[in-house]
C-alpha positions, 0 to 999 in steps of 0.5 A: 710777451715783451721782455725788452721795454724798460731795459738798458743796452750798450751797442758797439760800433754804432756809426753806421750799418748794423750798429745803427740798425741795432740802435734803431731797433732797440730804442723802438722797443723801449730800450735805453741805449748807449752807443759806443764808437770811434766815429759819431753816429747820425742816429738820434732818439730820446732813448739813445746817447752816443759815447766815444770809445777807443776799442784799441784800449782797455783803459778807454773802454773802462773810462767809457763804461764809467761815463755810461753808468751815469746814463744807464745806471750800474747795470746794462741788461744787454751788451751787443759787441758789434764793432768789427773790422775786415781786411782781405789780402793773400796771407803773404801780403797781409802786414802784421799791422793789419793782422793785429788791427783785426785781432784788436777790434774783432777779438780783444775789444769784445773782451774789453767790453764784456769784462766791464759789464759782467760785474753789474750783470752778476749783481743784478742776476741777469743780462745778455751778451750778444757777439756779432761773428760772421759766416766767416767765423764758421767757414774760412775763405781765400784772402780772409785768413785774419778776419776768419781767424778772429771771427772763429776766435770770437765764437770760441770766446762766446761758447766759453763765456756762455758756460761761465755765466749761465749759472748767474742768469746771464745769457751769451749768444753769437750771431753769424750773419751772411753777406749784408748790404753795409759799408763793410764791402767797400774794402773787400776786393771783388765784391760789391753790395747788391740787392740779394744781400741781407739788409741791416734790418734783417739782422736787427730783427734777428737780434730783437728775436734773440733778446726778447726771450723768456728768462730760461730760454737761450738762443746760443747761436744763430746763423743768418744767410741770404736765400739767394746769395749771388747778385741778380742777373741783369 
């Protein structure tokens, strides 16, 4: 059964990596998709339109939503909160500015985006919000205090939101990807992208599976890990 074709979606953080893969997967399924980001994407499709958005500002998110409604209509069936940021340092070397930047993008921005789309979802009687956490949102790691704290927080936000919205026919899911071969690791010391990492397409396929469910079927949490996590031996 296809529950996706003809629906509408917003994906945040679409310039590259997972966000772009999500847009590719959704439009391939016939979903009219608005991509929000601070940096334009090279992705093009008849069912896709890019909207610049400053996720540091609730006012910018509200303004982007107003412009998006001219494209999608009053109701976005799907919201994919993908935009994220990670900086890894010993806690004594983590500046307050970098800590706050991660809180802003990883935790505040999903709240900003969610609050503007929920009224339309309630009015329509259905919707699906998917928040992209990380395995770092289940298990902390050295040098990842800020990133893990925000991803743990996003999981708590998602759980509470699911309880709040389920009676309105609105689903909330959280996806926890393991190491994925994206530009995220450009800024992570000691880790380089390798072929045993998950591919962005793997996470995009999982997203489609989470979304393409019957109305009373909710996949509330999904953890995705590479089978073999270490780099291949040469």
